N, C-alpha and C positions, 0 to 999 in steps of 0.2 A: 505554661511557660509565658513569661512576660515578654512584651513586644520589644523588638530591637529598634531603637530610636536614633535618628540623626537630627541634629539641629544645625542648620546651615546659617551662619552669621552669629558672631559673638558680641553683638551690641546688646542693648537693654532687652529687646524682644527675646532673642535667643537665650540670654543669660537667665531671665526670669523663668522661662519655660523649662530650661535645663535644671535649674536649681530646685524648682518645685517637684518636677518629675523624679529627680534624684532622691529627694527627701522621701518620696513615696515608695522608693525601692527599685525604680527603674534604672537601668544602665544606659548611658547615652554617650554618643560621639558628637562633639561640638567642633565644627569646622569654621575657619575664617581664612579668607585669602590674604589678609593683611598680617603683619608681624606682631600685632598687638590686639588686645580685646577692647571693648567699649565703642567700636565703630567711630562715628563722627563726634562722639562725646569724649574721645580719648584726651587725657591730660598727661603732661609730663613736665619734669623740671628742666628749665633751660640751664645748660651747663655753665654759661657765662655769667648769668645774673642770679641764678637760683630761683627765679620766678616760676610759679606754677603756670604753665601755658595751656590754653585750650587750643590744641593743635589744629582743629578744623573750625575755629571760630568760637565765639562766646556761647556758652550754654548756662543759663540761669535756671535753677530748679524752682518751679512754682506750681502750686496746685491748690484746689479747694476740696480735693478728694482725700478725706482723712485716712481711708484705707491705704491709699497709695503713699501718703506721707509717713504713716506708721511703718509701712512695708520697707521703704527705701532706707529708713533710718536704722534698720536692723544691721545694715552692712557698713555703716560708717557714720561718723559724727557730722552733723550739719550745723554750720555756723550761720548766724543771722546775716542776711545780705539783701539789700534793696537795690534794684537796678534803677538808677535815676539818669535816664538818657537825656543828653543835650543835643541840639542841632545847630549847625552854623549855616546861615542863609543870608545872602545880601550883606555880608560883612558883620553880622550880629549873631549873638548866641541866645538861644531860647530853650525852654524846657519842652520835652515831649513825654507823653502825648500833649497835644494842645490843651492847656488849662487856663484858668483865669489870669494867672500871671503872664502867660504867653500872649493872650489876647490884649491885656492892658499894655504890656511892653510894646507889642507890635504896632498897635494903633495909637499909643501915647495917651491912654485913657486911665480912668480909675473906676471902672465899672464894678458894681456889685454883681452877684450871680444872676439876678433877674434882668438887670440891664444888659449884661453881656449876652444872655440868651436871646433877648429881644433884638439886640444889635445884629447878631449873626443871622437871625431870621430875616432881618431887613436887607442884608447884603447877599443872602443866598439867592440863587437863580430860581425864582418861583415858577418860571415858565417851563421848567423841567419837571413834569408831573410824575413820570415813570422812568427814572434813570436806567439806562441800559449799559453804559460804559463806566469805567472807573472815573473818567474825567467828568461825566455828567453827575455822577454820585457826589463827587467832591464839590463841584460848582453849586449843586442844589443845596448842600448842607453847610458849607463854610464860605462860599463866595470865591470870586476869582483871585483876590489878593492872597488869601491864606492858601488856596490851592496851588498857586504858582510858587509861593515861598516854601511850602512844606511838603508838597506831594509831587508836583510835576517833574522836577529834575531828579529827585531821589528815585521815583518810580521808574522813570525812563532808564536810569542807570541799572536799577535792580532787575528789571525785566527785559531790557534790551528792546523795548518798543514804546511807542507813545501811549500815554494813558487812555487815549481815545480808542485804542485797539484792544484794551483789556476789559473784561466784563466787570460790571458794577459789583459783583459778588466778592471780588477781591477786597474791596473796601466795605466790609460787611455792615458796619454800624457807624454811627456818628462819632468820629474820632476826637471828641471834645469833652473836657470836664469843666464844669462851671464852679470850680473851687481851686484851691492852691495845692492840691495833691499832685506831687510829681513822681510818685511810684509808678514805674512803667507798667506794672501788672496789678490787677485787682484781686489776685488769688489770696486765699486765706493764709496759706502756708508758703513761705519763701525762704530760700537759703542756698548755701553753697557748701559742698562737701569739703571738710578740712583738708583731707588728703587727696582730693581730686576724684573724678568719676572713674578713672581706670582702676583705682584701688577698690572701689565699690564692686565693679563688675568682676574683678579678680576674686574677691571674697565670695561672690555668688557662685562662681565656677569652681571654687576650691572645695570639692566634695569627692569622696572616694569612688562614687558611681559615675563621675564625669571624666571622660578622656578628651582633653583639649588638643586640637590639631591646628596650629597656626601655619601661615604661609601655605595653606592647602586650599586650592580652588576645587569645589565640588560642582558637578553638573548633573543633569538629569540621569544619564546612564550610570554615573558613579553611585547614585542614591538608590538604585534598583534593589539592592540587597537588604534594605531596611523595611520593617513593617510599618513604620510611621516616620514621616519627614516633616519637620517644621522649617519652613524656608523663609528667610528674611532678606534674601538678595533681590536684585531687580527681577520683576516678574517677566519682562521681555527676554532677559538673559536665560531664564529657565527654558524657554522655548527657542533658544538660539536665534532670537530676533526674527522669527519667521514672518511676523506682521510689521516688521520695521522697528526701529529704535524709538522708544518713548522719549519725549523731550524733557530735559532737565536743565536747570541753571546750575552752574558750578561757580566756585569762588577761587580767586587767587589772592594770596596774602604776600605783601611786601613787608618783610620783617626788618625792624630797626631797633637798635639798642642805644640808650642814652644814659647819661648820668642824671641822678635826681628824679624829678617828676616831670613827665612830658606834657600832660594835658589836664591833670588834676581830677580826672573822672574816668570811669571804666569804659564808657562808650560815648562817642560824639559822632553824630551823623553829619553828612555834608549834603545839603539840599540843592546846591547850585549844580546845574548840569555840566558846567565847564570845569568842575573839579572831578577828575576821572574816577576817584574812589568813592564808595558809598559811605564809609565810616572808618573811624580809627578806634581800635580797641587797645587799651593799656592794661595788660594782664595782671599786674600786681594789685590793681584796684579791685580785682575779683576776689582777692584774699586780704581784706583790710586788716586782719588780725596779725599779718606778717609785716616785717620791716625789711626793706631792701634799699641799698644805696644806689643801685642802678635799676633801670627799667627797660621793658621790652614792649614794643607796639606792633600791631598788625594794621597796615593799610589794606582795606578790603575792596577787591574789584570783582564785579559780577559779569559773567558771560555765559554763552550757550555751552552746554556740556558736550564735549566731543567724545569719541570712542574710548580713549584712554584716560579720561578725566574722572574725578570723584564726583558723583551726582549729589547735589545738596537738596534742592527742592523741585518738585514736579511742576511743569508748566500748566498742564491740565486745561488747555484751550480746546476748541472743538475738534481739531485734528487729533490731538492726543487722546481725547475721550473716546473717539471712534476706534482708535487702535486699542485702547484699554478694553473696550467692550469685546473686541475680538480675542484678546488674551484671556479675559474672564471666561469666555465660552470654552476655550481650550483647557483652562484650569479646572473647570467644573467636570471635565471628562477624565481628569486624572484620578488615580486611586491612591489613597493613603498619603496624601500630601496636603498640608495646610499652609497657606500663604499668610504671612504676618508682617507687621511693621511698616515703616515708611516706604521702603522699596518694594516689599512684597505685595502691598496693596496700592502703591502709587498714590499716596496721600501725604500732605504735609502734616506731620504729627509732632507735637511737643513731647518731651520726655515723659511727662506724667500720663499722657494719653497712651503712649506706647506701653508703659508699664501696666496700666489698667487693662488694656486690651490683651496683653500677654497673660495676665492673671486669669482673665475670663477664658482664654483659649486652653490653658493648662488645666483649669478646673473642669472644663468640659471634657477634656481628654481623660483625666483621672476618674471621672464619673462614668464615661462611656466605655473605656478600654476593657474593664473586667467583664462587661457584658458582650464584648466582641463587636460593638457598634463602631462604624466607620466615622472618622472625623470629616466635616465638610471642608471644601477648598478654602472657604472664607467664613470667618465669624462675623464680619461686617460687610456692608455693601461698598466695594471700592468706588463705585460711581456716585455714592450718596454724598 
């Protein structure tokens, strides 16, 4: 007899696992506490403007993983889309990531790539040999002027703390290009689903072996009747916050509708700390193949996630990592449950990584289940 399976969470992690297991002949119950599928990737048409809206903020699909790119396109047509982010700082507009045009505009120069690289090396703080904080990392590699214009204010708003309080690992690499490439991502494959992300997840879950239960919150005791549970909800919630709540940042969106074109670009960041929002997203520009007379924008505000808020990205500072370690120990003592996805593993994950990891999880399950082998609590190290 095949295992009775529950998937908790109908975002990409849960949908991929459910789809692949259903194809293999397993019957599954998929639960989500919200009224829709696709999690924070949920998209919907705005009734007033007919613009396709990314309800929980912008999601641009990008990956260099050909397997993931081929996989996701089974469920919907992807249109070409390049995210060309701009930023407003000090009353001027620049391209992000910092590239050769940004450097030349900012400093009023006409550097070639080699000259720009040498110039940045000359203004970087060479006295910081081993950067420990976000601020030190930025000062070391781009110098004070670029740090204060492009990183300090935005980061303070995004994280709710000064960059000197954040680890250097948040700014993982030198955020500079010494050419005129203004593509925000360097991924090989980039695009946007013609009909939105929700339509893709709906198609994944449209299988006779899948029973979808929306507006249904599942907890640890409810899942006891299943032989295998794949859980993509918050790991601390699974244990009823016994070790305290893990820290997240959440986002608030102030929605405005206007005639015509509001800003001429999909995403514009605001680097000055005295501008309260971090960025403005104009959603019709995420679907440039469509034409709309009116437009819809989100002004995005970041703050600490409270009990009834939607968690967006984990804070993962020292306090949270200590708590996470305690939850990991508890999770590894559980039986027949595997924690997956951004919330289940308390990691910031792009969509393509979420899909790749979900495929690995379900492949492992389909291989192990016929032999009666138990699934591990984690397929990745959440502290890694």
